[in-house]
C-alpha positions as CSV (number, residue, x, y, z in Angstrom):
1,M,33.6,25.2,-3.3
2,D,36.5,22.9,-2.6
3,E,35.9,20.5,-5.5
4,H,33.6,20.1,-8.5
5,T,31.1,17.3,-9.1
6,G,33.6,15.4,-11.3
7,A,36.1,15.2,-8.5
8,R,33.5,13.8,-6.1
9,I,32.5,11.2,-8.7
10,A,36.2,10.2,-9.0
11,R,36.6,9.9,-5.2
12,A,33.5,7.8,-4.9
13,R,34.6,5.6,-7.7
14,K,38.0,5.0,-6.1
15,V,36.5,4.2,-2.8
16,R,34.6,1.4,-4.5
17,R,37.8,0.4,-6.4
18,L,36.2,0.8,-9.8
19,T,38.1,1.8,-12.9
20,Q,36.6,4.5,-15.1
21,K,35.8,1.8,-17.7
22,E,34.0,-0.3,-15.1
23,L,32.0,2.6,-13.8
24,A,31.1,3.6,-17.4
25,D,29.9,0.1,-18.1
26,L,27.9,0.0,-14.8
27,S,26.2,3.4,-15.3
28,H,25.7,3.2,-19.1
29,V,27.5,6.6,-19.3
30,S,30.1,6.7,-22.1
31,Y,33.7,6.3,-21.1
32,S,34.6,9.6,-22.9
33,T,31.9,11.5,-21.0
34,L,32.9,10.0,-17.6
35,T,36.6,10.9,-18.0
36,K,35.8,14.4,-19.1
37,V,33.4,14.9,-16.2
38,E,35.9,13.6,-13.7
39,Q,38.6,16.0,-15.1
40,G,36.2,18.9,-14.9
41,V,36.4,19.5,-18.6
42,L,32.7,18.6,-19.1
43,P,29.9,19.6,-16.7
44,A,27.8,16.7,-15.3
45,S,24.3,16.9,-16.6
46,P,21.5,15.9,-14.1
47,S,20.9,12.6,-16.1
48,V,24.7,11.8,-16.0
49,T,25.0,12.6,-12.3
50,G,21.9,10.4,-11.6
51,A,23.2,7.5,-13.6
52,L,26.5,7.6,-11.9
53,A,25.0,8.0,-8.4
54,R,22.9,4.8,-9.0
55,A,25.9,2.9,-10.2
56,L,27.9,4.0,-7.2
57,S,25.0,3.4,-4.8
58,V,25.3,6.9,-3.3
59,P,22.7,9.8,-3.1
60,V,22.9,12.3,-5.9
61,T,23.6,15.0,-3.3
62,E,26.8,13.2,-2.3
63,L,28.1,13.9,-5.8
64,T,26.7,17.4,-6.2
65,G,28.0,18.4,-2.7
66,Q,24.7,19.5,-1.3
67,P,23.9,21.1,1.0
68,Y,26.5,23.9,0.3
69,L,27.2,24.5,4.0
70,D,29.8,27.2,3.6
71,E,27.5,29.3,1.5
72,L,24.6,28.6,3.9
73,R,26.7,29.8,6.7
74,A,27.7,32.9,4.8
75,D,24.1,33.7,4.1
76,H,23.1,33.0,7.8
77,L,20.8,30.2,6.6
78,D,22.4,27.2,8.3
79,G,21.0,28.2,11.7
80,L,17.5,28.3,10.4
81,I,17.4,24.6,9.5
82,Q,17.5,23.1,12.9
83,P,14.3,24.9,14.1
84,I,12.5,23.6,11.0
85,R,13.7,20.1,11.8
86,E,12.5,20.4,15.4
87,A,9.1,21.8,14.3
88,L,8.6,18.8,11.9
89,N,9.5,16.4,14.7
90,I,6.6,17.3,17.1
91,Y,3.8,16.5,14.7
92,D,2.2,13.7,16.9
93,L,2.8,15.1,20.4
94,G,-0.6,16.8,20.7
95,P,-1.2,20.4,21.7
96,D,1.8,22.3,23.2
97,P,0.7,24.0,26.5
98,D,3.2,26.7,25.9
99,V,1.9,27.6,22.5
100,K,-1.1,29.9,22.1
101,P,-2.1,29.9,18.5
102,R,-3.5,32.9,16.8
103,P,-7.1,32.6,15.3
104,V,-7.2,30.2,12.4
105,E,-8.0,33.1,10.0
106,E,-4.7,34.8,10.9
107,L,-2.7,31.5,10.6
108,E,-4.2,30.8,7.2
109,A,-3.3,34.3,6.0
110,H,0.2,33.8,7.4
111,A,0.5,30.4,5.6
112,E,-0.6,32.0,2.4
113,E,1.9,34.8,2.8
114,L,4.8,32.4,3.3
115,C,3.7,30.5,0.1
116,G,3.9,33.8,-1.7
117,W,7.3,34.5,-0.3
118,V,8.6,31.2,-1.5
119,R,7.5,32.2,-5.1
120,E,9.3,35.5,-4.6
121,A,12.4,33.5,-3.6
122,R,12.5,35.1,-0.2
123,I,13.9,31.9,1.3
124,K,15.6,33.3,4.3
125,Q,12.5,35.1,5.5
126,V,10.4,32.1,5.0
127,A,12.8,29.8,6.8
128,A,12.9,32.2,9.8
129,A,9.1,32.5,10.1
130,L,8.1,28.9,9.3
131,P,8.9,27.0,12.6
132,A,6.6,29.2,14.7
133,L,3.8,28.8,12.2
134,I,4.2,25.0,12.3
135,H,4.1,25.0,16.1
136,E,1.0,27.1,16.1
137,A,-0.7,25.1,13.4
138,T,0.2,21.8,15.1
139,T,-1.3,22.9,18.4
140,M,-4.4,24.3,16.6
141,A,-5.0,21.0,14.7
142,H,-4.6,18.8,17.8
143,T,-6.8,21.1,19.9
144,V,-9.7,21.4,17.4
145,S,-9.5,18.5,15.0
146,R,-11.3,19.7,11.9
147,D,-10.5,19.6,8.2
148,R,-9.7,23.3,8.0
149,N,-7.1,23.1,10.7
150,W,-5.4,20.0,9.2
151,R,-5.4,21.7,5.8
152,L,-3.6,24.6,7.4
153,L,-1.0,22.3,8.9
154,A,-0.5,20.5,5.6
155,S,0.1,23.9,3.9
156,A,2.8,24.7,6.5
157,Y,4.4,21.3,5.9
158,R,4.4,21.9,2.1
159,T,6.2,25.2,2.7
160,A,8.8,23.3,4.7
161,Y,9.3,21.0,1.7
162,D,9.8,24.0,-0.5
163,V,12.4,25.6,1.7
164,T,14.4,22.4,2.5
165,T,14.4,21.5,-1.2
166,K,15.7,24.8,-2.3
167,L,18.5,24.7,0.4
168,G,19.6,21.2,-0.6
169,F,18.4,19.1,2.4
170,P,16.7,16.0,0.8
171,D,16.3,14.3,4.2
172,L,14.2,17.1,5.6
173,C,12.4,17.4,2.3
174,T,11.3,13.7,2.7
175,V,10.2,14.3,6.3
176,A,8.1,17.4,5.3
177,L,6.4,15.4,2.6
178,D,5.6,12.6,5.1
179,R,4.1,15.1,7.5
180,M,2.1,16.7,4.6
181,D,0.6,13.3,3.8
182,W,-0.2,12.7,7.5
183,A,-2.1,16.1,7.7
184,A,-3.8,15.7,4.3
185,Q,-5.2,12.4,5.3
186,R,-6.7,13.9,8.5
187,A,-8.1,16.8,6.4
188,S,-9.7,14.2,4.0
189,D,-8.5,16.3,1.1
190,P,-7.7,14.4,-2.1
191,V,-6.4,17.5,-3.8
192,L,-3.7,17.9,-1.1
193,G,-3.0,14.2,-1.4
194,G,-2.5,14.4,-5.1
195,M,-0.3,17.4,-4.8
196,R,1.8,15.7,-2.2
197,Q,2.4,12.8,-4.7
198,Y,3.5,15.4,-7.3
199,L,6.0,16.9,-4.9
200,R,7.2,13.5,-3.9
201,A,7.7,12.6,-7.6
202,L,9.9,15.7,-8.0
203,A,11.9,14.5,-5.0
204,Y,12.5,11.2,-6.8
205,L,13.3,13.1,-10.0
206,R,16.1,14.9,-8.1
207,A,17.2,11.5,-6.7
208,S,17.2,10.1,-10.3
209,D,14.7,7.4,-9.5
210,Y,12.6,8.0,-12.5
211,R,10.6,4.7,-12.3
212,T,9.4,5.5,-8.8
213,G,8.7,9.1,-9.8
214,K,6.4,7.9,-12.7
215,R,4.6,5.6,-10.3
216,L,4.0,8.4,-7.9
217,V,2.5,10.6,-10.7
218,Q,0.1,7.8,-11.5
219,L,-0.8,7.5,-7.9
220,G,-1.4,11.2,-7.7
221,M,-3.7,11.1,-10.7
222,S,-5.7,8.3,-9.0
223,T,-5.9,10.3,-5.8
224,L,-7.1,13.5,-7.6
225,A,-9.8,11.5,-9.4
226,Q,-11.6,11.4,-6.0
227,A,-11.6,15.2,-5.7
228,E,-14.5,17.4,-6.7
229,A,-14.4,18.3,-10.4
230,G,-13.4,21.9,-11.1
231,R,-10.6,24.3,-11.8
232,V,-8.5,23.4,-8.7
233,R,-8.5,19.7,-9.6
234,D,-7.6,20.6,-13.2
235,V,-4.7,22.8,-12.1
236,V,-3.1,20.1,-9.9
237,T,-3.7,17.5,-12.6
238,G,-2.1,19.7,-15.2
239,Q,0.9,20.2,-12.9
240,L,1.2,16.5,-12.4
241,H,1.4,16.1,-16.2
242,L,4.2,18.7,-16.3
243,G,6.2,16.9,-13.7
244,A,5.6,13.6,-15.6
245,A,6.9,15.2,-18.8
246,V,10.2,16.2,-17.1
247,L,10.5,12.7,-15.5
248,A,9.9,11.0,-18.9
249,A,12.4,13.3,-20.6
250,R,15.1,12.7,-18.0
251,D,14.5,9.0,-18.6
252,K,14.8,9.7,-22.4
253,D,11.2,8.7,-23.1
254,E,10.4,11.3,-25.7
255,A,7.0,10.0,-26.7
256,A,5.7,10.0,-23.1
257,A,7.2,13.4,-22.4
258,D,5.5,14.9,-25.5
259,G,2.2,13.3,-24.5
260,H,2.2,14.7,-21.0
261,L,3.2,18.2,-22.3
262,A,0.3,18.1,-24.8
263,E,-2.2,17.1,-22.0
264,A,-0.9,19.9,-19.7
265,R,-1.2,22.4,-22.6
266,R,-4.8,21.3,-23.2
267,I,-5.6,21.7,-19.5
268,A,-3.8,25.1,-19.3
269,D,-5.9,26.4,-22.2
270,G,-8.9,25.7,-20.1
271,T,-7.7,27.0,-16.7
272,G,-5.7,30.0,-18.0
273,P,-3.1,31.5,-15.7
274,A,-3.5,29.9,-12.3
275,E,-0.3,30.8,-10.5
276,Q,-1.8,31.1,-7.1
277,V,-3.9,27.9,-7.1
278,H,-2.0,26.0,-4.4
279,W,0.9,28.2,-5.5
280,L,1.8,25.8,-8.3
281,S,2.4,28.5,-10.9
282,F,0.4,26.5,-13.4
283,G,-0.9,27.9,-16.6
284,P,0.2,28.5,-20.3
285,T,3.5,30.1,-19.2
286,N,4.4,27.1,-17.1
287,V,3.8,24.8,-20.0
288,V,6.1,26.9,-22.2
289,A,8.8,26.8,-19.5
290,H,8.5,23.1,-19.0
291,R,8.8,22.5,-22.8
292,V,12.2,24.2,-22.6
293,S,13.1,21.9,-19.6
294,V,11.9,18.8,-21.5
295,L,13.9,19.6,-24.6
296,A,17.0,20.2,-22.4
297,E,16.5,16.9,-20.6
298,L,16.3,15.1,-23.9
299,D,19.7,16.7,-24.8
300,R,18.0,18.6,-27.6
301,Y,19.8,21.8,-26.6
302,P,19.5,23.8,-29.8
303,E,15.7,23.2,-29.8
304,A,15.5,24.2,-26.1
305,V,17.3,27.5,-26.9
306,A,15.0,28.1,-29.9
307,A,11.9,27.4,-27.7
308,A,13.1,29.8,-25.1
309,D,13.8,32.5,-27.7
310,E,10.4,32.1,-29.3
311,A,8.4,32.4,-26.1
312,P,10.1,34.7,-23.5
313,I,8.8,34.4,-20.0
314,P,6.9,37.5,-18.8
315,G,8.5,39.7,-16.2
316,D,5.5,39.4,-13.8
317,W,5.9,35.6,-13.5
318,P,7.0,34.5,-10.0
319,P,10.7,35.2,-9.4
320,S,11.4,31.6,-8.2
321,R,10.0,30.2,-11.4
322,R,11.7,32.8,-13.6
323,A,15.1,32.1,-12.0
324,H,14.6,28.3,-12.5
325,H,13.8,28.9,-16.2
326,F,16.8,31.2,-16.7
327,T,18.9,28.4,-15.2
328,E,17.5,25.9,-17.6
329,V,18.1,28.2,-20.6
330,A,21.7,28.9,-19.5
331,R,22.4,25.2,-19.4
332,A,21.0,24.7,-22.9
333,E,22.9,27.7,-24.2
334,M,26.2,26.5,-22.7
335,W,25.8,23.2,-24.5
336,T,25.1,25.0,-27.8
337,G,28.2,27.1,-27.5
338,R,26.4,30.4,-26.7
339,I,28.7,31.2,-23.9
340,D,28.0,34.8,-23.4
341,A,24.2,34.2,-23.5
342,A,24.5,31.4,-21.0
343,F,26.3,33.6,-18.5
344,K,23.8,36.4,-19.0
345,H,21.0,34.0,-18.1
346,L,22.9,33.0,-15.0
347,Q,23.2,36.6,-14.1
348,L,19.4,37.1,-14.7
349,A,18.7,34.1,-12.4
350,R,20.9,35.7,-9.7
351,K,19.2,39.1,-10.1
352,V,15.6,37.8,-9.7
353,A,16.3,35.1,-7.0
354,P,19.7,35.3,-5.5
355,Q,19.2,33.0,-2.6
356,Q,17.7,30.3,-4.7
357,T,20.3,30.6,-7.5
358,R,23.2,30.5,-5.1
359,H,22.1,27.1,-3.9
360,H,21.0,25.5,-7.2
361,P,23.2,22.6,-8.4
362,T,22.5,23.3,-12.1
363,V,23.8,26.8,-11.7
364,R,27.1,25.4,-10.3
365,E,27.4,22.8,-13.0
366,T,26.7,25.4,-15.8
367,Y,29.2,27.8,-14.3
368,A,31.8,24.9,-14.2
369,G,31.1,24.3,-17.9
370,L,31.7,28.0,-18.7
371,E,35.0,28.0,-16.8
372,S,36.8,26.4,-19.8
373,A,36.0,29.5,-21.8
374,K,37.0,31.8,-19.0
375,R,39.5,33.8,-21.1
376,R,36.7,35.0,-23.3
377,M,34.5,35.9,-20.4
378,P,34.1,39.3,-18.8
379,D,35.5,40.2,-15.4
380,T,32.1,39.8,-13.9
381,F,32.4,36.0,-14.5
382,S,35.0,35.7,-11.8
383,N,32.9,37.8,-9.5
384,F,30.0,35.5,-10.1
385,G,32.2,32.5,-9.2
386,A,33.4,34.1,-6.0
387,W,29.7,34.7,-5.1
388,L,29.0,31.0,-5.7
389,G,31.9,30.0,-3.5
390,R,34.3,28.8,-6.2
């Protein structure tokens, strides 16, 4: 990486001819924090990055440096993005005469397999296989317009959202969500519609637009109310509450975050583990993981570390979710001064989901925060930095 987030913030500030004091006042970020972030002494937390991006009128990704193109090229992932983009663009062209879709049962099984691969963090394999599936599913849906075929296409678009999000392409993430909505409406499926609003709310969380994210959660709840009562609806509703909890915590609304967590916990007690229901990883374990995230977003780092220590994540939980949890724990440990433990959790994240971890902005900011203690770190720390591209 040529520069850290703080350097990008400084450059954007200077382009707008703002002093550090003026930007601190505009963003409601303390002057001391801003100066330390720009110098690279202090890592930029997601909430700080979001506040500064809003004040500078730039996307969050401009400050974080996503997508990490050099690393994508090194992993041979950059060439897989354009075929996904092209597959998303032909949604309304009708059946392609050159595409001969497999039977719908085979396509559904393939779509489910790709969802599973995402949870296993096999991003490269999913990105390579996805465009062909979208082309086949698009032709299938336009040839025989029935709910089942539109649901299949919506599932393929959801996987496109997953891949483009993990690789740091928010523009394509937004397109994939729009296509998912388009297909879900044709499938007349309120569960898919509610889930799409949940994923959209997460996109606004990453963009630090918390108010819109909260509105989308409420819209998702309203959409789900039209679905048939049962475990599937409960699972998606519970996941919406978890997303709402993180949104509220990032917005420093502790009471709302606690309320959403409590409701998700109540629902999870009823559904039990439901990791494969729409591949949302919902259940009691996900509630525990989100509690750690909520505490970290509220800047209650010692409590986040304690919560993670009290309820370790089982080894059979999906690798993508475990890696994300390890990343959150590492960030909290870094802020509490548990330097060695923080680096160990970064290593764990790399071990279970290397492709996802390499392209995760929180991993890079946490690593940057640990660099100030580099003298006390093992040799493997520098190796990890070289792997990230630092």
